[in-house]
C-alpha positions in Angstrom: 6.1 -11.9 13.5 4.7 -14.6 11.3 3.2 -13.6 8.0 -0.4 -14.6 8.9 -0.2 -12.7 12.2 1.2 -9.7 10.3 -1.8 -9.9 7.9 -4.1 -10.0 10.9 -2.4 -7.0 12.4 -2.6 -5.1 9.2 -4.9 -2.4 10.2 -4.6 1.4 10.0 -2.8 3.0 12.8 -4.2 6.5 12.8 -2.3 7.8 15.8 1.5 7.9 15.2 4.2 9.3 17.5 5.4 12.5 15.8 8.4 12.8 18.1 9.9 9.3 17.3 11.9 9.2 14.1 11.7 6.2 11.8 15.0 4.5 11.0 15.8 4.9 7.3 16.8 1.2 7.2 13.2 0.2 8.1 11.9 2.3 5.2 14.4 0.7 2.9 13.1 -2.7 3.8 9.5 -1.6 3.0 10.7 -0.4 -0.4 12.7 -3.6 -1.0 9.4 -5.5 -0.5 7.6 -3.2 -2.9 10.2 -3.6 -5.5 9.8 -7.4 -5.4 6.0 -7.3 -5.8 4.4 -8.7 -8.9 4.3 -6.4 -11.9 2.4 -7.4 -15.0 4.9 -7.7 -17.9 7.6 -6.8 -15.5 6.9 -3.1 -16.2 8.0 -1.8 -12.8 5.7 1.2 -13.0 5.1 1.3 -9.3 7.2 3.9 -7.7 7.5 5.8 -4.3 8.8 9.1 -3.0 9.7 9.0 0.7 9.2 12.3 2.5 10.9 12.8 5.9 9.1 15.5 7.7 12.3 16.6 9.5 14.1 17.4 6.3 11.4 18.2 3.8 11.0 21.9 2.6 8.2 24.0 4.1 6.5 24.1 0.7 6.5 20.3 0.5 5.1 19.9 4.0 2.4 22.5 3.3 1.3 20.5 0.3 0.6 17.3 2.3 -2.3 18.1 4.6 -5.6 17.7 2.9 -9.3 17.4 3.8 -8.7 13.7 3.8 -5.4 13.5 5.5 -6.1 15.6 8.6 -4.0 15.2 11.7 -2.6 11.8 10.6 -0.5 13.4 7.8 0.5 16.3 9.9 1.9 14.1 12.7 3.5 11.3 10.7 7.4 11.4 10.8 7.4 9.8 7.3 5.0 10.1 4.4 5.4 7.9 1.3 3.9 9.2 -1.9 3.1 6.0 -3.9 2.8 6.8 -7.6 2.8 5.3 -11.1 5.5 6.2 -13.7 3.3 5.9 -16.9 6.3 6.1 -19.2 7.4 2.7 -17.9 5.0 1.3 -20.4 7.1 2.6 -23.2 9.7 0.0 -22.3 7.3 -2.9 -22.1 8.9 -4.9 -24.9 12.4 -4.8 -23.2 10.9 -5.8 -19.9 9.3 -8.9 -21.5 12.6 -9.9 -23.2 14.2 -9.8 -19.7 11.6 -12.3 -18.4 12.2 -14.7 -21.3 16.0 -14.4 -20.8 15.8 -15.5 -17.2 13.3 -18.3 -17.9 10.3 -16.6 -16.2 8.3 -16.4 -19.4 7.8 -18.7 -22.4 9.2 -22.2 -23.2 10.9 -24.1 -26.0 13.7 -23.3 -28.4 11.6 -20.8 -30.3 10.4 -18.8 -27.3 12.4 -15.6 -28.3 11.0 -15.6 -31.8 7.5 -16.3 -30.4 7.8 -13.4 -28.0 8.7 -10.9 -30.8 5.9 -12.3 -33.0 3.1 -12.1 -30.3 3.6 -10.3 -27.0 6.0 -7.5 -27.9 3.7 -6.3 -30.8 0.7 -6.6 -28.5 2.2 -4.6 -25.7 3.5 -2.0 -28.1 0.1 -1.5 -29.7 -1.7 -1.3 -26.4 1.0 0.9 -24.7 -1.2 3.9 -24.2 -4.1 1.8 -23.0 -1.9 0.1 -20.5 -1.2 3.5 -18.9 -4.8 3.9 -18.0 -6.0 3.1 -14.4 -6.3 -0.7 -14.1 -3.5 -3.2 -14.2 -0.8 -0.6 -13.2 -2.9 0.5 -10.2 -3.3 -3.1 -9.2 0.5 -3.5 -9.3 1.0 -0.5 -7.2 -1.6 -1.9 -4.7 0.4 -5.1 -4.4 3.6 -3.1 -3.9 2.0 -1.0 -1.1 0.5 -4.2 0.4 3.9 -5.9 0.7 5.5 -2.7 2.0 2.7 -2.5 4.6 3.3 -6.1 5.9 7.1 -5.4 6.2 6.3 -2.2 8.1 4.1 -4.0 10.6 6.6 -6.8 11.0 9.1 -4.1 12.1 6.8 -2.6 14.6 5.7 0.4 12.5 2.2 1.7 12.0 0.9 2.8 8.6 -2.2 4.3 7.1 -3.1 5.1 3.5 -4.7 8.4 2.6 -6.2 10.1 -0.4 -6.0 13.8 -1.4 -8.4 16.3 -2.9 -5.6 18.0 -4.7 -2.8 15.8 -6.0 -1.7 18.5 -8.4 -0.6 20.7 -5.5 1.4 17.8 -4.1 2.9 17.0 -7.5 3.9 20.6 -8.0 5.6 20.9 -4.6 7.7 17.8 -5.2 8.4 18.4 -8.9 6.6 15.4 -10.4 6.6 15.3 -14.2 3.3 14.8 -16.2 4.2 11.2 -16.7 3.7 10.5 -13.0 0.4 9.9 -11.3 0.2 9.8 -7.5 -2.3 7.2 -6.3 -2.0 7.2 -2.5 -0.1 8.7 0.4 0.9 6.4 3.2 1.8 7.7 6.7 4.5 5.8 8.5 5.7 6.0 12.1 5.6 4.3 15.4 2.1 3.8 16.8 1.1 6.0 19.7 -1.9 3.7 20.2 -1.9 0.1 21.4 -0.9 -2.6 18.9 -4.5 -3.8 18.8 -5.7 -0.4 17.8 -9.2 -1.2 19.0 -9.4 -4.6 17.3 -9.8 -5.9 13.8 -12.1 -3.6 11.8 -15.6 -4.6 10.8 -15.9 -6.2 7.4 -18.8 -7.6 5.4 -19.5 -11.3 5.8 -17.0 -13.7 4.0 -19.9 -15.3 2.1 -21.1 -12.0 0.8 -17.7 -11.1 -0.6 -16.4 -14.3 -2.2 -18.0 -16.8 -4.6 -17.4 -20.2 -6.2 -18.2 -20.8 -9.9 -21.2 -18.5 -9.7 -22.1 -15.2 -8.1 -25.1 -17.0 -6.7 -22.9 -19.5 -4.9 -21.0 -18.2 -1.9 -17.5 -19.6 -1.4 -17.7 -22.2 1.4 -16.1 -21.1 4.6 -14.9 -24.0 6.7 -14.9 -23.6 10.5 -11.7 -25.7 10.7 -9.9 -23.1 8.6 -11.3 -20.3 10.6 -10.0 -21.9 13.8 -6.5 -22.4 12.3 -6.4 -18.7 11.3 -7.5 -17.7 14.8 -4.6 -19.8 16.2 -2.1 -18.2 13.9 -3.6 -14.8 14.8 -4.5 -13.8 11.3 -8.1 -13.7 12.6 -8.1 -11.7 15.9 -10.5 -10.0 18.2 -13.0 -7.8 16.5 -13.5 -4.1 17.2 -14.3 -2.5 19.5 -12.1 -3.9 22.3 -12.7 -2.7 25.9 -11.1 0.6 26.7 -10.9 1.9 23.1 -12.8 5.1 23.8 -10.6 5.8 26.8 -7.5 5.2 24.7 -8.6 7.5 21.9 -9.5 10.2 24.4 -6.1 10.0 26.0 -4.5 10.3 22.6 -6.7 13.3 21.8 -5.5 15.1 25.0 -1.9 14.1 24.4 -1.7 15.7 21.0 -4.2 18.5 21.6 -6.6 17.3 19.0 -10.1 18.9 18.6 -12.8 17.5 20.9 -14.6 16.0 18.0 -13.3 14.9 14.6 -13.3 12.1 12.0 -9.9 12.2 10.6 
């Protein structure tokens, strides 16, 4: 699958087949993509803990369902806990030195001296501030995004979930205080059609993006839209015909309640 089509197919698959295991190699490819994602200062604070339902302990499994996760977390063969290792900021200086050494940061003969004079002291002074929600969360988001695209390319379905009680999850899996779980991602083979009812509704392009001024919407060219439709990044919008019937069949198949949101 081409990248643009993978982006267009990047929608939440809420119905996963609980009886079809996910190959460990496919999970590895997701994590490889996450590892290569952009990290400010090369800090590598974005981390993941993969949970295989078939081999996790009862306590770990019991910690996963939440008011937000619902049946999706309960049915997923694999759950990935995406978290931030805050102590990674303690090594910010060394990570910057590695970037200079490989030619990814700085220029000129005095670049090493300049690094020690400017960026290293700055990152050291701001170390605790860098641990706060912000840049590190953005880095984790990019890691999850790249892992998601690789998952879809391999025929998998994924969906990100929150939790009302991360402390319970952190305790069950032995997370230290330096770690902060941000999101849980369900992974499995979709039990629903690949279209999953169509691309989800979004606010108008012109309402979301601007050029030079918030009063000036970014121009959206019809030519570009047509190109993206041809590459399948832009696909049919939800709801597609037959979606209600598909969801009802899935509800019956997995004995879900007659009515529910998540």
